[in-house]
VMD Tcl script that draws the C-alpha trace (Angstrom):
set ca {
  {0.00 0.01 0.00}
  {1.44 3.40 -1.00}
  {2.08 6.00 1.66}
  {-0.16 9.02 1.78}
  {1.33 12.52 1.36}
  {0.85 13.02 5.10}
  {2.97 9.93 5.83}
  {5.58 10.96 3.25}
  {6.00 14.23 5.12}
  {6.59 12.39 8.40}
  {3.03 12.25 9.74}
  {1.70 9.31 11.71}
  {-1.72 7.84 12.49}
  {-3.20 6.13 15.53}
  {-5.97 3.58 15.28}
  {-9.27 4.36 17.00}
  {-11.76 1.53 16.54}
  {-11.91 1.08 12.77}
  {-10.51 4.53 11.93}
  {-6.99 5.89 11.48}
  {-6.75 9.30 13.12}
  {-3.78 11.59 12.20}
  {-1.56 12.50 15.14}
  {-1.57 16.30 14.98}
  {0.02 18.73 17.40}
  {0.16 22.47 17.65}
  {3.71 23.86 17.60}
  {5.04 24.88 21.00}
  {5.10 28.61 21.60}
  {6.79 30.78 24.18}
  {4.31 31.85 26.87}
  {4.09 35.59 27.24}
  {1.77 37.53 29.55}
  {-1.28 38.91 27.76}
  {-2.94 41.96 29.28}
  {-6.39 43.47 28.96}
  {-5.91 44.74 25.40}
  {-4.58 41.39 24.22}
  {-7.49 39.54 25.84}
  {-9.99 41.90 24.17}
  {-8.33 41.33 20.80}
  {-8.44 37.57 21.38}
  {-12.20 37.81 21.97}
  {-12.52 39.89 18.80}
  {-10.55 37.32 16.72}
  {-12.63 34.43 18.07}
  {-15.91 36.22 17.35}
  {-15.28 38.08 14.08}
  {-12.02 36.74 12.55}
  {-12.21 33.00 13.05}
  {-9.92 32.13 10.12}
  {-7.20 34.51 11.34}
  {-7.57 33.11 14.86}
  {-7.29 29.53 13.62}
  {-4.27 30.31 11.42}
  {-2.43 32.01 14.29}
  {-3.33 29.22 16.72}
  {-2.26 26.36 14.43}
  {0.94 28.08 13.35}
  {2.00 28.62 16.99}
  {2.05 32.43 16.70}
  {-1.12 33.38 18.59}
  {0.47 34.17 21.95}
  {3.29 36.24 20.43}
  {0.80 38.10 18.24}
  {-1.48 38.92 21.21}
  {1.45 40.02 23.36}
  {2.54 42.37 20.60}
  {-0.99 43.76 20.15}
  {-1.20 44.27 23.93}
  {2.11 46.11 24.02}
  {1.14 48.39 21.09}
  {-2.24 49.19 22.55}
  {-0.78 49.93 26.00}
  {1.81 52.29 24.48}
  {-0.96 54.06 22.51}
  {-3.11 54.33 25.62}
  {-0.22 55.84 27.60}
  {0.48 58.38 24.84}
  {-3.20 59.33 24.79}
  {-3.31 59.82 28.55}
  {-0.10 61.87 28.46}
  {-1.57 64.11 25.73}
  {-4.75 64.56 27.77}
  {-2.68 65.54 30.83}
  {-0.79 68.12 28.86}
  {-3.97 69.52 27.30}
  {-5.60 69.74 30.75}
  {-2.52 71.45 32.16}
  {-2.56 74.10 29.46}
  {-6.26 74.86 30.08}
  {-5.72 75.31 33.82}
  {-2.76 77.64 33.38}
}
mol new
graphics top color blue
foreach p $ca { graphics top sphere $p radius 0.5 }
foreach p [lrange $ca 0 end-1] q [lrange $ca 1 end] { graphics top cylinder $p $q radius 0.2 }
display resetview
């Protein structure tokens, strides 16, 4: 019996009852803390961008992506707050 393309690429199967189930794993990814902005973006991906979420998850890049989004959003938030402080200071002067 000829090997399937999956087997030729190094994939393996396990037998469950009468079925052969491919042994699939998600690549390991470095755990990074995800803050509020990253969690909100994760919810958004799951609800409105399911294909993007699945692609990031299966490629092992989801956590890194969310950590980067969280960092960018936090920096933007801090710049916004700083601008508001300066604007408020100028009005009170």
